[in-house]
C-alpha positions in Angstrom: -2.9 -96.7 -67.0 -5.5 -96.0 -64.5 -8.3 -95.3 -67.4 -9.0 -91.7 -66.4 -11.6 -90.7 -68.6 -12.9 -87.2 -68.1 -16.1 -88.2 -69.5 -16.3 -86.4 -72.9 -13.9 -83.6 -72.4 -14.8 -83.2 -76.1 -18.4 -83.8 -75.2 -18.2 -80.5 -72.9 -19.3 -82.1 -69.9 -20.6 -79.0 -68.2 -22.1 -77.3 -71.2 -24.3 -80.0 -72.9 -25.4 -82.2 -69.8 -28.2 -80.8 -68.1 -26.9 -81.4 -64.4 -28.5 -80.2 -61.4 -27.5 -77.3 -59.7 -28.6 -78.3 -56.0 -25.6 -78.6 -53.7 -28.0 -81.4 -52.0 -28.1 -83.8 -55.2 -26.1 -87.0 -54.6 -24.2 -86.1 -57.9 -23.7 -82.4 -58.8 -22.2 -80.2 -61.3 -19.1 -81.1 -63.1 -19.3 -84.8 -62.4 -16.1 -87.0 -62.9 -16.1 -90.6 -63.5 -13.1 -92.7 -63.1 -12.2 -96.3 -63.0 -9.7 -99.0 -64.3 -12.1 -99.1 -67.5 -14.2 -96.4 -68.5 -16.2 -95.9 -71.8 -18.8 -93.6 -73.1 -21.6 -95.3 -75.1 -23.9 -92.4 -76.3 -25.3 -90.6 -73.6 -24.4 -93.4 -70.9 -21.2 -93.7 -69.2 -19.8 -97.2 -67.7 -16.6 -97.6 -65.3 -15.4 -100.6 -63.8 -12.6 -101.7 -61.2 -12.2 -99.1 -58.8 -15.1 -97.3 -60.3 -15.8 -93.6 -58.9 -18.4 -91.0 -59.6 -17.5 -87.8 -58.0 -19.1 -84.3 -57.6 -18.6 -81.6 -55.2 -19.4 -83.1 -51.8 -20.8 -86.4 -53.0 -18.8 -89.6 -54.0 -20.0 -92.9 -55.3 -17.7 -95.8 -55.4 -18.4 -99.4 -56.6 -16.8 -102.1 -58.7 -19.2 -101.1 -61.4 -20.8 -97.6 -62.0 -23.3 -96.5 -64.9 -24.4 -93.1 -65.3 -27.3 -92.1 -67.6 -26.8 -88.4 -68.5 -30.4 -88.1 -69.9 -32.4 -89.7 -67.1 -29.7 -88.5 -64.6 -29.7 -91.9 -63.1 -26.7 -93.6 -61.2 -26.5 -97.3 -60.7 -23.7 -99.0 -58.8 -23.1 -102.6 -57.9 -20.6 -104.5 -55.8 -19.3 -103.0 -52.7 -20.9 -99.8 -53.0 -19.9 -97.0 -50.8 -21.7 -93.5 -51.2 -20.7 -90.1 -49.3 -23.0 -87.0 -49.6 -23.3 -84.2 -47.3 -22.7 -86.0 -44.1 -24.6 -89.3 -45.5 -22.3 -92.1 -45.7 -23.7 -95.7 -47.0 -22.6 -99.1 -47.8 -24.7 -101.6 -50.3 -24.4 -104.2 -52.9 -26.4 -102.3 -55.4 -27.5 -98.8 -55.3 -29.5 -96.8 -57.9 -29.8 -93.0 -57.6 -32.3 -91.0 -59.3 -31.3 -87.4 -59.3 -34.7 -86.1 -60.7 -36.6 -87.3 -57.8 -33.7 -87.3 -55.4 -34.6 -90.9 -54.6 -32.1 -93.8 -53.7 -32.8 -97.4 -54.1 -30.4 -99.9 -52.3 -30.1 -103.5 -52.0 -28.4 -104.5 -48.7 -27.7 -101.2 -48.0 -26.8 -99.5 -44.6 -26.6 -95.7 -44.2 -25.1 -93.5 -41.3 -25.6 -90.0 -40.5 -22.1 -88.3 -39.6 -21.3 -85.7 -36.9 -18.1 -84.1 -35.9 -16.4 -84.3 -39.5 -17.1 -82.0 -42.3 -18.6 -83.1 -45.8 -15.2 -82.5 -47.5 -13.2 -84.7 -45.0 -15.4 -87.5 -45.8 -15.3 -87.0 -49.6 -11.6 -86.9 -49.5 -11.5 -90.1 -47.4 -13.8 -91.9 -49.4 -11.8 -90.7 -52.8 -9.0 -92.8 -51.5 -8.6 -96.1 -53.0 -7.2 -97.7 -50.0 -10.1 -96.4 -48.0 -12.0 -99.1 -45.8 -15.6 -99.2 -44.9 -14.8 -99.6 -41.2 -12.4 -96.5 -41.4 -15.1 -94.4 -42.8 -17.7 -95.4 -40.1 -15.2 -94.6 -37.4 -14.6 -91.2 -38.7 -16.4 -88.5 -36.5 -19.6 -89.7 -34.7 -22.6 -91.7 -36.2 -25.7 -89.7 -35.0 -27.9 -92.6 -36.3 -28.2 -95.5 -39.0 -30.8 -96.8 -41.1 -31.3 -99.7 -43.6 -33.9 -99.3 -46.3 -35.0 -100.4 -49.6 -35.5 -96.9 -50.8 -35.3 -93.2 -49.3 -35.7 -89.7 -50.8 -33.9 -86.5 -49.9 -36.3 -84.0 -48.9 -35.8 -80.1 -49.3 -35.3 -79.9 -45.6 -32.2 -82.1 -45.8 -34.4 -84.8 -44.1 -34.6 -88.6 -45.3 -38.2 -90.2 -46.2 -37.4 -93.9 -45.6 -39.7 -96.8 -46.8 -39.4 -99.1 -45.1 -37.1 -98.4 -42.3 -34.9 -100.1 -39.9 -33.5 -97.4 -37.4 -30.7 -97.3 -34.9 -29.6 -94.5 -32.9 -25.8 -94.2 -32.4 -24.4 -95.3 -28.9 -20.7 -96.2 -29.3 -21.3 -99.9 -30.3 -20.0 -101.4 -33.4 -21.7 -99.7 -36.2 -22.7 -102.7 -37.9 -24.3 -104.3 -34.6 -27.8 -104.5 -35.1 -28.8 -106.1 -31.4 -31.5 -103.3 -31.3 -33.2 -101.3 -33.8 -36.9 -99.6 -34.6 -38.5 -101.1 -37.6 -41.4 -99.1 -39.2 -43.4 -99.1 -42.6 -41.8 -95.7 -43.3 -40.0 -93.1 -41.4 -38.9 -89.3 -41.6 -35.5 -89.0 -40.2 -34.4 -84.9 -39.7 -30.7 -84.9 -38.6 -30.3 -83.1 -35.6 -34.0 -82.8 -35.1 -36.3 -85.8 -34.8 -37.0 -89.0 -36.3 -40.8 -89.9 -37.0 -42.0 -93.4 -37.4 -45.4 -94.9 -38.9 -46.1 -98.2 -37.3 -42.8 -98.8 -35.6 -41.7 -101.9 -33.5 -39.0 -101.6 -31.1 -36.9 -104.9 -31.7 -34.0 -106.4 -29.5 -32.2 -109.3 -31.2 -35.0 -109.4 -33.4 -37.4 -110.1 -30.9 -40.3 -107.4 -30.9 -40.8 -105.9 -27.5 -43.0 -102.7 -28.2 -45.1 -101.3 -31.0 -47.2 -98.2 -31.2 -49.3 -96.9 -34.4 -47.0 -93.8 -34.5 -44.3 -92.0 -32.6 -41.8 -89.4 -32.8 -38.4 -89.4 -31.0 -36.0 -86.4 -30.6 -32.3 -87.0 -32.2 -30.8 -84.3 -30.0 -31.1 -83.1 -26.5 -34.0 -81.0 -25.4 -36.0 -81.6 -28.6 -39.7 -81.5 -28.1 -41.5 -85.0 -28.7 -42.8 -88.1 -27.4 -40.5 -90.1 -25.0 -40.5 -93.8 -24.8 -43.6 -95.2 -22.9 -43.1 -96.3 -19.2 -44.9 -99.0 -17.6 -44.5 -100.3 -13.9 -46.0 -102.9 -12.0 -46.2 -103.3 -8.3 -48.5 -105.0 -5.6 -49.9 -101.6 -4.6 -51.3 -100.3 -7.7 -50.9 -103.0 -10.0 -50.2 -102.5 -13.6 -49.5 -98.7 -14.6 -48.5 -97.1 -18.0 -47.5 -93.8 -18.7 -46.5 -91.8 -22.2 -44.5 -88.9 -21.6 -44.3 -85.8 -23.7 -41.2 -83.8 -23.5 -41.7 -79.9 -24.6 -38.8 -77.3 -25.0 -39.9 -74.0 -23.8 -36.8 -72.3 -24.5 -33.0 -72.6 -23.9 -33.5 -72.5 -20.0 -37.1 -74.0 -19.7 -38.6 -77.5 -20.4 -41.8 -79.3 -19.7 -42.6 -83.0 -19.4 -46.2 -84.0 -19.6 -47.2 -87.8 -18.8 -50.5 -88.6 -19.1 -51.0 -92.5 -17.7 -53.4 -95.0 -16.1 -53.2 -97.3 -13.1 -55.2 -100.4 -13.1 -55.1 -101.0 -9.7 -55.0 -104.2 -7.3 -56.5 -105.8 -4.5 -56.2 -104.3 -0.8 -56.9 -100.9 0.6 -53.7 -99.2 -0.4 -52.8 -98.1 -3.9 -54.8 -96.0 -6.8 -56.6 -96.8 -9.4 -57.4 -94.6 -12.6 -56.3 -92.1 -14.9 -53.4 -89.7 -14.0 -51.2 -86.8 -15.3 -47.8 -86.1 -14.3 -46.0 -82.9 -15.1 -42.7 -81.7 -14.6 -41.2 -78.2 -15.2 -37.8 -77.5 -15.1 -35.9 -74.1 -15.4 -32.4 -72.8 -15.1 -32.8 -69.1 -16.4 -29.2 -67.8 -15.2 -26.2 -69.1 -13.9 -26.8 -70.0 -10.0 -30.5 -70.3 -10.7 -32.3 -73.6 -11.2 -35.3 -75.6 -9.9 -38.4 -77.8 -10.9 -41.7 -78.2 -10.2 -43.1 -81.6 -10.2 -46.9 -82.6 -9.8 -48.8 -85.7 -9.9 -52.8 -85.9 -10.0 -54.8 -89.0 -9.8 -58.7 -89.5 -10.5 -58.8 -92.3 -7.9 -61.7 -94.7 -8.5 -61.1 -96.7 -5.3 -63.6 -96.2 -2.5 -63.0 -93.8 0.4 -61.3 -95.0 3.7 -61.7 -93.9 7.3 -58.8 -91.3 7.9 -57.6 -93.4 11.0 -57.5 -96.8 9.5 -56.9 -97.4 5.9 -58.4 -100.7 5.8 -61.9 -99.6 7.0 -64.3 -97.9 4.3 -65.7 -94.6 5.3 -69.7 -94.8 5.7 -71.2 -94.5 2.5 -67.7 -94.5 0.9 -67.9 -92.9 -2.6 -64.7 -92.7 -5.0 -61.8 -91.1 -3.6 -61.5 -88.5 -6.3 -58.9 -86.2 -7.2 -55.9 -86.8 -5.3 -52.3 -85.7 -5.8 -48.9 -84.8 -4.6 -46.1 -82.6 -5.7 -42.5 -81.4 -5.5 -41.0 -77.7 -5.5 -37.3 -77.3 -5.7 -35.4 -74.2 -6.2 -32.0 -72.9 -5.6 -30.7 -69.4 -6.3 -27.4 -67.5 -5.7 -28.3 -63.9 -5.0 -24.9 -62.7 -5.1 -22.6 -61.3 -2.4 -22.8 -64.7 -0.4 -26.5 -64.8 -0.2 -28.5 -67.8 -1.2 -32.0 -69.1 -1.5 -33.4 -72.8 -1.3 -36.6 -74.4 -1.2 -37.3 -78.3 -1.0 -41.2 -78.6 -0.6 -43.0 -81.9 -0.9 -46.8 -82.0 -0.2 -49.6 -84.8 -0.6 -53.1 -83.9 -0.9 -53.7 -86.4 1.8 -51.7 -88.5 4.4 -52.7 -91.9 2.9 -51.3 -90.9 -0.4 -47.8 -91.6 0.7 -48.5 -95.3 1.5 -50.7 -95.6 -1.6 -47.6 -94.5 -3.8 -44.9 -96.0 -1.7 -44.3 -99.8 -2.0 -42.2 -100.0 1.2 -44.8 -100.1 3.7 -42.6 -101.0 6.4 -41.0 -98.0 5.8 -44.0 -95.9 6.1 -44.4 -97.3 9.6 -41.3 -95.4 11.0 -41.8 -92.4 8.4 -44.1 -90.3 10.1 -43.7 -86.7 8.6 -42.9 -85.2 5.2 -40.8 -82.4 5.7 -40.8 -79.4 3.6 -38.1 -76.4 4.0 -37.3 -73.0 2.7 -34.2 -71.3 3.7 -32.7 -67.7 3.0 -29.1 -67.6 4.1 -25.8 -65.7 3.9 -22.6 -67.7 4.0 -19.2 -65.8 4.4 -15.5 -67.1 5.2 -16.2 -66.5 9.2 -20.0 -66.7 9.5 -23.6 -68.1 8.7 -26.7 -66.2 9.0 -29.9 -68.0 7.9 -33.9 -67.7 8.2 -35.6 -70.9 7.8 -39.2 -72.2 7.7 -40.2 -75.8 8.0 -43.4 -77.5 7.3 -44.1 -81.2 8.6 -46.8 -83.1 6.8 -48.3 -85.8 9.1 -48.6 -88.9 6.8 -49.7 -91.3 9.6 -53.4 -90.8 8.9 -55.6 -90.1 5.9 -56.7 -86.6 6.7 -56.6 -84.2 3.9 -53.8 -81.6 3.5 -56.5 -78.7 3.6 -59.8 -78.4 5.4 -60.2 -80.9 8.2 -59.9 -79.7 11.6 -59.9 -82.8 13.3 -56.5 -84.2 12.4 -53.8 -84.3 14.9 -51.7 -80.7 15.1 -48.2 -80.9 14.0 -45.6 -78.4 15.4 -44.0 -76.5 12.6 -40.9 -74.1 12.5 -42.4 -70.6 12.0 -39.6 -69.5 11.6 -36.2 -70.3 12.9 -33.3 -67.5 12.6 -29.7 -69.0 13.0 -26.6 -67.2 13.4 -23.2 -68.9 13.5 -19.4 -67.9 13.7 -17.3 -71.2 13.3 -14.3 -71.7 15.1 -11.8 -69.0 14.6 -8.5 -67.9 16.0 -8.7 -65.5 18.9 -5.4 -64.8 20.5 -2.5 -66.9 21.4 -3.7 -70.6 21.5 -7.3 -69.7 21.9 -10.0 -70.3 19.6 -13.8 -69.7 19.7 -16.9 -70.1 18.1 -20.7 -68.9 18.7 -24.1 -70.0 17.9 -27.4 -68.2 18.0 -30.8 -69.5 17.4 -34.2 -68.1 17.7 -37.1 -70.7 16.7 -40.7 -70.8 17.2 -42.5 -74.1 17.1 -46.2 -73.8 16.6 -49.2 -75.5 14.9 -50.3 -73.7 11.8 -53.9 -73.5 13.5 -54.1 -72.4 17.0 -51.3 -72.6 19.9 -52.0 -76.2 21.2 -50.9 -79.6 20.9 -54.1 -80.8 22.4 -52.4 -84.2 23.1 -54.1 -84.7 26.4 -52.4 -84.9 29.7 -50.8 -87.9 28.8 -48.9 -85.8 26.4 -49.2 -88.4 23.4 -51.9 -87.4 20.7 -52.7 -91.0 19.2 -56.3 -91.3 18.1 -56.6 -95.1 18.1 -55.7 -95.2 21.6 -58.4 -94.8 24.5 -58.3 -91.0 26.2 -58.3 -91.9 29.8 -59.6 -88.4 31.1 -61.1 -86.9 27.9 -58.8 -84.2 27.6 -57.4 -85.2 24.2 -58.6 -82.9 21.7 -60.9 -80.9 23.9 -59.6 -77.5 22.8 -58.2 -76.4 26.1 -54.8 -76.4 27.5 -54.2 -79.1 30.1 -51.1 -79.7 32.3 -48.7 -82.0 30.2 -49.7 -80.6 26.7 -47.3 -78.8 24.6 -48.1 -75.2 23.6 -46.6 -72.9 20.9 -43.3 -71.8 22.3 -40.6 -69.4 21.2 -36.7 -70.1 22.2 -33.7 -68.2 21.9 -30.7 -70.4 22.3 -27.2 -68.9 22.4 -24.2 -71.1 22.6 -20.6 -69.5 22.7 -17.5 -71.9 22.9 -13.8 -71.3 23.7 -11.1 -73.7 23.2 -7.4 -73.7 23.7 -5.1 -76.2 22.0 -1.7 -76.8 23.7 1.2 -79.1 22.0 3.1 -81.1 24.6 6.4 -82.2 23.2 5.2 -83.0 19.8 3.6 -86.1 21.2 0.6 -85.1 23.0 -2.2 -82.6 22.1 -4.0 -81.0 25.0 -7.4 -79.2 24.3 -9.6 -77.8 27.3 -12.8 -76.0 26.1 -15.6 -74.3 27.8 -19.0 -73.7 26.6 -22.1 -72.0 27.9 -25.6 -72.6 26.7 -28.5 -70.1 27.5 -32.0 -70.8 26.5 -35.0 -68.4 27.1 -38.5 -69.8 26.4 -41.7 -68.1 25.8 -45.0 -70.3 26.2 -47.6 -68.7 23.8 -50.7 -70.2 25.6 -50.1 -69.5 29.4 -47.6 -66.5 28.5 -45.0 -68.0 30.8 -41.4 -67.3 30.2 -38.6 -69.8 31.5 -34.7 -69.9 31.0 -32.6 -72.8 31.1 -28.8 -72.4 31.5 -25.8 -74.5 32.0 -22.0 -74.3 31.5 -20.0 -77.3 30.1 -16.4 -77.9 30.5 -14.3 -80.4 28.6 -10.9 -81.7 28.1 -9.6 -83.6 25.1 -6.3 -85.4 25.1 -5.1 -87.0 21.9 -1.9 -88.1 20.0 -0.9 -89.8 17.0 2.0 -92.3 16.6 2.9 -93.8 13.3 5.4 -96.0 11.6 6.0 -97.0 8.0 6.9 -100.2 6.9 8.6 -100.8 3.5 9.5 -98.0 1.1 8.2 -97.1 -2.5 4.8 -98.1 -3.7 4.6 -100.8 -1.3 5.1 -98.7 1.8 2.5 -99.4 4.4 1.8 -96.5 7.3 0.5 -97.7 10.5 -1.0 -95.1 12.9 -2.4 -95.2 16.4 -4.7 -92.5 17.5 -5.4 -92.8 21.4 -7.7 -89.9 22.9 -9.3 -89.3 26.1 -12.2 -86.9 26.6 -14.0 -85.4 29.6 -17.2 -83.6 29.6 -19.1 -82.1 32.4 -22.3 -80.2 32.9 -22.1 -79.4 36.8 -25.4 -78.0 37.2 -28.5 -76.7 35.3 -30.1 -73.6 36.1 -33.8 -72.2 35.7 -36.1 -74.8 34.0 -34.1 -78.0 34.7 -36.4 -80.3 32.8 -38.5 -78.4 30.1 -41.2 -79.9 27.7 -38.9 -81.7 25.1 -39.8 -80.3 21.7 -36.4 -81.1 19.9 -32.7 -82.2 20.6 -31.9 -79.0 22.2 -34.4 -79.6 24.9 -33.5 -83.0 25.4 -29.4 -82.2 25.4 -28.6 -82.3 29.1 -30.4 -84.1 32.0 -32.1 -82.0 34.7 -29.1 -82.9 37.1 -26.3 -82.2 34.6 -23.5 -84.9 33.9 -19.8 -85.7 34.3 -18.8 -88.3 31.5 -15.7 -89.6 30.1 -14.7 -91.3 26.9 -11.9 -93.3 25.9 -10.8 -94.2 22.3 -8.0 -96.2 20.5 -8.0 -95.7 16.8 -5.8 -97.4 14.4 -5.3 -97.2 10.8 -3.3 -99.2 8.0 -2.6 -97.0 4.7 -1.1 -98.1 1.6 0.1 -95.8 -1.3 -2.3 -96.0 -4.4 -1.6 -93.7 -7.3 -1.3 -90.2 -6.1 -3.2 -90.8 -2.8 -3.6 -93.6 -0.4 -5.9 -96.6 0.1 -7.3 -97.7 3.6 -6.1 -101.4 4.2 -7.6 -101.8 7.9 -9.1 -99.9 10.6 -9.8 -100.9 14.3 -11.6 -98.5 16.6 -12.6 -99.2 20.1 -14.3 -96.6 22.3 -15.4 -97.0 26.1 -17.7 -94.5 27.7 -18.0 -94.0 31.6 -20.6 -91.9 33.6 -18.9 -90.6 36.7 -22.0 -88.8 38.0 -24.2 -92.0 37.8 -21.2 -94.4 38.3 -21.8 -96.6 35.6 -20.2 -97.6 32.4 -21.6 -96.3 29.3 -21.5 -98.1 25.9 -18.5 -100.1 24.6 -18.3 -99.9 20.9 -15.9 -101.2 18.4 -15.6 -101.0 14.8 -13.4 -103.1 12.6 -12.4 -102.6 8.8 -10.1 -104.8 6.9 -9.2 -105.1 3.0 -7.4 -108.1 2.1 -7.1 -108.5 -1.7 -10.7 -108.9 -3.1 -12.3 -109.2 0.3 -13.6 -106.5 2.3 -14.9 -107.0 5.9 -16.5 -104.8 8.3 -17.9 -105.2 12.0 -19.4 -102.9 14.5 -20.5 -103.8 18.0 -22.1 -101.8 21.0 -22.6 -103.0 24.5 -24.5 -101.3 27.1 -23.9 -103.2 30.6 -26.7 -101.0 32.4 -29.6 -101.9 29.9 -32.1 -103.4 32.7 -33.0 -106.1 30.3 -30.0 -108.5 30.2 -31.1 -109.7 26.5 -30.8 -106.4 25.2 -27.3 -105.5 26.6 -25.8 -105.9 23.1 -27.7 -103.0 21.6 -25.9 -103.5 18.3 -23.8 -105.9 16.3 -23.4 -105.8 12.8 -20.8 -107.4 10.3 -20.6 -107.7 6.6 -18.2 -109.1 4.0 -17.9 -108.4 0.5 -15.8 -110.8 -1.9 -15.0 -110.0 -5.5 -14.6 -113.5 -6.4 -13.5 -112.7 -10.1 -12.2 -109.5 -11.4 -14.1 -106.6 -13.1 -17.4 -107.6 -11.2 -17.8 -110.9 -12.9 -18.6 -112.7 -9.7 -19.3 -110.8 -6.3 -20.8 -112.1 -3.2 -21.8 -110.4 -0.1 -23.2 -111.1 3.2 -24.3 -109.4 6.3 -25.8 -109.6 9.8 -27.4 -106.8 11.8 -28.7 -107.0 15.2 -30.1 -103.4 16.5 -32.3 -102.0 18.9 -34.7 -99.3 18.0 -33.4 -96.9 20.8 -29.6 -97.6 20.6 -27.1 -94.9 21.2 -26.9 -94.0 17.6 -30.6 -92.9 17.8 -31.1 -91.9 21.5 -28.1 -90.0 22.4 -28.9 -86.2 22.2 -26.5 -83.4 21.5 -23.8 -82.2 24.0 -23.4 -85.7 26.1 -20.8 -88.0 25.4 -23.0 -91.0 26.8 -26.7 -91.6 26.3 -29.2 -92.2 29.3 -29.8 -96.0 30.2 -32.3 -97.9 27.9 -35.8 -97.9 29.2 -37.0 -100.9 30.7 -39.0 -103.1 28.3 -42.5 -104.5 28.8 -42.9 -108.3 28.5 -45.0 -109.4 25.5 -48.0 -110.2 27.7 -48.4 -106.7 28.9 -50.2 -105.1 25.8 -48.0 -106.4 23.2 -47.5 -108.9 20.6 -44.8 -110.3 18.4 -46.4 -109.0 15.3 -47.0 -105.6 16.8 -44.5 -103.4 15.0 -45.9 -100.2 16.6 -44.9 -101.5 20.2 -41.7 -99.7 21.2 -40.7 -102.7 23.4 -40.7 -104.9 20.3 -38.2 -103.0 18.0 -35.3 -105.4 18.5 -34.6 -107.0 15.2 -32.0 -109.5 14.0 -31.4 -108.9 10.1 -29.4 -111.3 7.9 -28.8 -110.0 4.4 -27.3 -112.1 1.3 -26.3 -111.1 -2.0 -24.5 -112.6 -5.0 -24.2 -111.4 -8.5 -22.4 -111.9 -11.9 -22.0 -110.1 -15.1 -20.5 -112.6 -17.7 -17.9 -111.3 -20.4 -20.9 -111.3 -23.2 -23.0 -108.9 -21.0 -25.3 -111.1 -19.1 -26.1 -110.0 -15.3 -27.5 -112.1 -12.9 -28.1 -111.1 -9.0 -30.0 -112.6 -6.1 -30.7 -110.8 -2.8 -32.4 -111.8 0.0 -33.3 -110.3 3.7 -34.3 -112.3 6.6 -35.3 -110.8 9.8 -36.3 -112.2 13.4 -38.1 -110.0 15.7 -37.4 -109.9 19.2 -35.1 -112.6 19.5 -35.4 -115.0 22.9 -39.1 -113.7 23.3 -41.1 -113.7 20.1 -39.0 -115.8 17.9 -40.6 -114.6 14.9 -38.4 -115.5 11.8 -39.8 -113.9 8.6 -38.1 -113.7 5.1 -38.4 -109.8 4.3 -37.7 -109.8 0.9 -36.2 -111.8 -2.0 -35.0 -110.4 -5.4 -34.0 -112.0 -8.4 -32.5 -109.7 -11.2 -31.5 -110.7 -14.7 -29.9 -108.2 -17.0 -28.1 -107.8 -20.3 -25.7 -104.9 -21.1 -23.2 -105.1 -24.1 -19.9 -103.8 -23.5 -20.4 -100.6 -25.2 -23.5 -99.8 -23.0 -25.9 -99.4 -26.2 -28.8 -100.6 -24.5 -29.6 -102.6 -21.2 -32.4 -105.1 -20.7 -33.1 -105.7 -16.9 -35.8 -107.9 -15.5 -36.6 -108.5 -11.7 -38.8 -110.3 -9.2 -39.3 -109.5 -5.8 -41.1 -111.3 -2.9 -42.0 -109.0 0.0 -44.2 -109.1 2.7 -47.9 -108.1 3.0 -49.6 -105.8 1.7 -47.4 -106.0 -1.4 -46.8 -109.9 -1.8 -45.0 -109.8 -5.2 -43.3 -107.1 -7.4 -42.1 -107.4 -10.8 -40.7 -105.2 -13.6 -39.1 -105.0 -17.0 -36.7 -102.2 -18.2 -35.3 -101.8 -21.5 -32.9 -98.8 -21.8 -31.7 -97.5 -25.3 -28.8 -95.0 -25.5 -30.0 -91.6 -26.8 -33.7 -92.8 -26.8 -34.5 -93.4 -23.0 -35.8 -96.1 -20.8 -39.3 -97.6 -20.8 -40.8 -100.3 -18.8 -41.0 -100.7 -15.0 
């Protein structure tokens, strides 16, 4: 006999006992106590052996159970299981006081369930064969906590003292590898968790403490986010405390006050700061964000032409900042609007907030664009504005007339019809562009007669910045550019495709200072012969397809009419030399493909391309690219050779190779290495549109003619050899180690300057379920940033802090 005892059926359980009527109680009306043995002694019921106390949506199971009907207290011991309104808990001993709605536990762990009804939990807990693991794996666990005592509040929240809290992240629910401990906590399911004197612990090691914090327990819940800190050689140690605010279903705001402690050197910032990010998505097809960071910079002012020199009577730099505005909108009927704006309060702020100082030297402008366009099935029409902020110098964004002028797109109108069928074998396309390039203030570039505005160099004739137009300077100009093209494709016997084409470019110029008008026109004729031969080796899943794709292309501009050599403002002006061109290109491409699931996987590729300039009677660049995949090894190589480069040492304009080897599966050990030799003006950079080949590289000056090996601004010394190496492993228990290094040699054969550009060592730990990740890195880089380090801790559902 199971010993089912309906506690005092004769005692009229529901009539004589003053049981609570709240459905939030742990034990409600019409409680039923069962067990292998169950007895009633006065007003106290006792059960043992599969003891179970059940009331509505609450179940309490244990080896032994006692319920005091007068004090309304239940005491359970031995393998205790509690289920009540979405809460599931396990303990060695549990005491429930219904009058105060308080629970005291010994060795207790409690889980807030989601994705399962309270009744389903009750039914599962009521089964004698139900296990703790089965219960924890039912539905999802929003969070878990351990406590000596907790109380159920009127708003269905838990007041926990003391608390040990873990947010759900998919790991084993009994895994306590990370947790937040606090003297007390208020946990509101689906809302937030508020902690007093919390400490974040990873493997019981305390890594972070604050006096008080409130964390969201669902997406887009207002509250404090995890503090963030960073450390760099530019601005030293920096800390930020983000506050997330929900402003509605479609709007939110993050405010992050912080402080940068600064470091030595001229670059970087020091002092308090505030970041704000406003995000919005009010309707389908409309979204964007506004991001702003303001600094009260306590460092001293610098000369705008040299960041290493203090300004006369230098004071603090004061209020500085930069912002980003991004907006995308579908206006309907194929009409779209987009804006991407980035602005700095002064040019030096880019370098002060960017650790990659070498990158700064080649990044002269920060672009901002706004576009309104209509895209149809057979056309594109758009209006674009572009603003380019010069970040080479420290001039403020507004209010300094002495800064070098920058030419802006004010505006550009584009209309294009992509390639569409005309009749028979003919297809055609057309592009029309009306553009105006001009400084924001005035109409002059005022570069001087040499055409180069470089304040650090001597002005030989005093024409730079004199406010007058001098021959050789740029001026505001408008250009109408029209480019129609016609193609015809013929199939010759199914093995050869023959595609002649004809294009005409007409450019009309209006120069706004001199009021001169010019036109530039040329016709371009071309011919493309290509074919593809293929063969399949093997059958089924192991079949390999080998294809050979030879091609020959001829392209010529016989003559340029009108202004044959205009002032170069952009790639259209530089597209064709003044005497035209006649060029050819022969290419042979091969590929090996293998079936992979429903698609194919590339096993190898070999491309060889040779250019010929018939007009100048010279060979163009010879280029080749190789890709091969052999099991866990992937290798690539690229080479470019220009035999007509004046300097023999620079005829090999590019040579690069890389190899990656997955030594062990699933990323347990990966090794990669690479080599690259590049010349700053190689074909990839210097070839304009329309031409198949670039012009020959210019002769380079020897080091003694005004250059030095360390002069990174000297165009003659931009040839660089780079060697890259990396190796990483992620062990089965989650530990990851990676080392990356870069070594370069500048101007090989002349300067022979070998330098370790960077070394980075990264250590990380990530459990298999990705509940959290700890990552620490150290990086050694060249001056002015000698060493960087960082520590990140990412907790699932809580965020990332560190830096």
